[in-house]
Structure formats: structure tokens, C-alpha cells
N, C-alpha and C positions, 0 to 999 in steps of 0.2 A: 503493500499499500504506500510505499514511499519512493521518492526519487534517491537512489542509493549513493550517489556520489557527491563528495565535497569538492567543489571546484578548486579548492586550495591544493588538494592533491593532484588534480589532473593538470594543472598548469605546469607542473614539474616533470611531465613527460616530455620525451624528445619529440620535435615536430615531424621527424622522418625516421622510420625504422623499416627493415625488410620483413615482409610477410613470408612465411614459409611456402605458401601455396598460391601466391599472387592474390589478386582481389577480384571481386565481381560486383556488379551493380546489385544483383539480388541479394548478396550478403550485407552489403552496405544498407540497403533498404530494411533488411530484418533488424539491424542494429538501431537504426533510426526509429523505426516503428516501436521497438522496446523501450527506447529512451523517451520517446513521447508519451508512451503508455505509463511509464513510471511517474513522470512529472504530472500527467493528467490525474493520475490516481491520488497523488498527494494533494493537488488542488481540490479534487472532490472530497476528500477526507476532511480538509480544513476549511472549505468554503461552502459548506452545507449542500455537497453533491453537484456544485457547479464547477465548471472550468473557467478560469480567467486568465487572459493572456494579452500581451502587447501585440499590435498588429500594424506594421508600417505600410502594408500593401507591397512590400518587396518580395523577392523570391524566398528568403529564409523564413520569415514568419508566415508566409502564405503556404509554404510547403508542410510546416509544422501544423497548421490549422487543418490542412487537407488530411494529414495522417490522423490527428486526433478525431476528426469527423468520421474517417473510415473505422477507426477503433471503438468510437462511442456514438453510434448512429442517432441514438435518443437523447443524448446529454444536452443540457443547456451549456453553451459555450459563449462566454461574454468576451468581446475583443475591444480593446481601448487604443484610441488614435488621438494625436494631437497635431494640429496644423494651423498655419496662419490664416487660411481661408478655405472655403468650400470648393475651389477650383484648384488647389494644391494637389500634385499627383499623389502624395501620400493618402490624403482625405479620399480622393475619388477612387484610387485603387483599393484602399482598405474597405470602403463601403462595397465595392464591387465584389471583392473576395469574400467578405463577411455574408453578403446575400447568396453568393454561389454556394458556399458551404454551410448555409443556414445557421449562422452564428448572430448573436445579438450585438449590433454595433453601438458602441458608446464613444462619440467623438467630442473633442473639446476644441474650440476655436477662441483662444483667450484674447482679451483686449490688451492694447499696448499698456494701459495702466496696470493690468493684472500681471504682465511679463516683468515690468519694472519693479513691482512690489516683491514678486517672487524671487527675482534676481538679488534684491537687497537682502531678503531673508535668507536665501541660500549662501550668499557670500558671508554673512554673519556666522552661519552654521559651519562652513568649510574654512573660513578665515583667509580666503583667496578669491581673486577675480574669476568669474565663471563665464564660460562661453554660452551662447543662446541655445546650443544643443543640450548642453548640461542643464540649463534652466528648464528646457522642454522636458527632460526626463523627470525632473523634480516635480513639475506641474502635472505630468501625466499620472505619477504615482499619488499626488494628492487628489486627483480627480477619481482614480480608481478607488481610493480609501473611502470614498463616499458610499460605496457599495458594501463597506464592512467586510472586505476580503482580507485574508491573512497571507495567502500565497498567490503569486502571480508568475505565469510562464513568460520568460524572456529568452532572446535568440542571440545572445552575445556569443562570441568564440568562433562562429563558423566562418566568418571572413578571414581570420587568422589561420584556421585550419585548412580551408579550401583555396585560399588565395583569392580573396574578393577585392583587394585593393590593387590600384594601378601599380603600386611599388612592387607587388608581386609579379604582375603580368608583364611589366615593361623591361624586365632584365634581359640582358644579351646572352646569357648562358645558364644552364642548369646550376652551376656552381654560385653564380651571384644570385640566381632565384633562391637557392637554398638559404643564403645569408639573409635575403629579404624576409624569408618566411621565419627564420630564427629571430630577427629582430622584432618583428611584428608580434610573435607568439611570446616572447620574453616580456613585452610591454603590456600584455593584456590585463594582467592582474592590476597592475599600479594605474594604468591609463583609463581602464574601463570598469573592471569588476568591482574593485574597492570603492571608488566613488559611487557606483550604482548601489551598492549594499548600504552606504551611508544614507543616501537619498531615500531608498526604500524603507530602511529602518525608521526614519523620522516619522513615517506614517504607519509603522507597525506592519509592514508587508515584507515577506521573504521571497525574493525572486528565485526561481528554479529554472535550470538551463538544460533543455534537452540535448543541444549540440554539445555540451560539456559533460555528459554522462561517460563514465570511464570506459565502458565497453565500446561505445561509439567512437570516442577519441582514439582508442588504441587501434580501431580498425582504420579510421581515416588517416592516421598518421603512418600507416603502412601502404598507403596509395601513393605511387610515384608523383612527384611534384608536377611533372608535365602531363599527367592524367588528371590532375585536380584543376589546373588553370592553364590559360594560354593568353597570348596578346590578343587573340581574336575573340576569345570566350572565357569569362570567368566562372569558376565553381561548375565546371562542366558536368560532374555527376549529379549535383543537386538540380540542374536544370533538366537533365534527363528524367530524374524522379519526379519533379514538378509536372512535366508533361504527362507522365504516367498517371499521376494522381488528379489530373484534371484542372490544375491551375491555369487560369486564363492566359493565353499566349502573350497578350500585351503586358502581363505582369512578368512573365518569364523573360521578356525581351527588354523590359524597361531599364532606363539608365539608373545606376545606383545612386541613392541619396541616403546619407546617414540617418538613422532613426532619431527623430526629434530634432533634426536639423531644418525643420520646416517653419521656423519662426522669423518674423522681421526683426531687424535691428532696431533698438528703441534709442 
């Protein structure tokens, strides 16, 4: 009934190792299904039988939602999105994906005043200047907390594992790609996970990470780097699975935007 992995242990694993018998999309799918099942079950146990998750309308969160819906066809799944306006790609694609997979969409379009107030509050909490993306995360968890949830599914880590950033894809050789993967993976905890945990804990919410479940991470890190990402296409195995699970094609092909980077400067 729980998500078994503590991400603090997972981020210590190497970003690349050799699998004894190679890899297959089917085996990756099995591990991601189990990871999503574990996280969903923890949500259901702590959130009154419901599943609550962040949804940016990008490929990572959309695939997670698709898998959870396939695993729990009758469950209530609440998804949470924040954006500067109703015509921002995050908002439009998140609504589309939520409807497609029969999830309950909860969207927040904050005012300029609310953004400024939350930025001030967050900077007092952290003691440093915060980006708008960071403020967006803070505000999203505040919004979700109104539903009195204690666990929420988040999708951090998969860009670092699968090569979702241009820094991974733009490298001229496998050797330099490897170093780019290592740098990104090594910074994941300090740059993303620890700040996220602080923001979520402020509202009494514990994030759980299907893409950082140990069995899934150990399998992904056995996939050769050039089978994970390329200059032409990032996160290739994820895109193949998203297509299989019926994620809308425009979501699979959309340009990457960092989650909660959808707010205007104030």
C-alpha cells in the first residue's frame, strides 16, 4: 500500500550501468506501471481513496496519468495545474489530458498580486530570492492543500534520467553526453527535490515520485544513453509508451516547458 522508495537513496545510484540482458520497452513499461501503482496506492490510502497529482500537460505527467487510469479505471483522480492564463500551453494541454483520461481538473490562474505576495512569503521561508517557477510550485501546493490532501504525485527526476534537457541532447559524443547526464543527476536533489519538499511540507503535503521508485530507476539507468535521448528526440522510450497509452499526439510532440514556469514576471 505504499510507495516503497525514499528518493534520498535513489539519487545515489549511478546514472548509467550495464544490464545483463539488455533492455526492452515492455520491461520498462512493467516497472513504470508498478511505480505508478505504488504511488497511487499511497495516495488512495492517505487521501480518502482518491489519487492526487500534479499535471503540466507535458509528456511525463500525462503518461503517469494514463498509466494510473489504466490501473485504476474507477478511481477519482484529481489533477492540479497552475498557469498565467487559460491560453497557456500548460493549461490547455492539462485540461485536454485530464478530460481524455477522465480526471478531475483543478486549475489555478493567480493574479499578479497573489504571485507577488506568495513570492515574498516564500523568500521569507527559504531566506533567498526565488524564481517564478519556484513560486509557481509553492502556489500550486497551496492550492492543492485546499482539498485537504496529504500526499501528491509529482514527476521530478525523469528528465534527469531520460535526457529531457537540451544539455543532454546537444552533446557531440557519448562521452560528453555521459558527463552531461552525470551533472544533471548529481544536481537533482539540491536543485529540485529538497526545495520541493520544503514547499510541500509547508502545506502538510508529501510528494511521491513514480519516476524515482528504485526498481524503475535501476532499470532506466541500464538503458544506453543514446537509446534514452537524441538531438532529434528527447526521452524516446517515454514517447513510445505515451503513444501506446493513448496520450494525445500534440502532447507527445509539444515543446518542453518546465513545470510551474508558466507565470509572468511581476
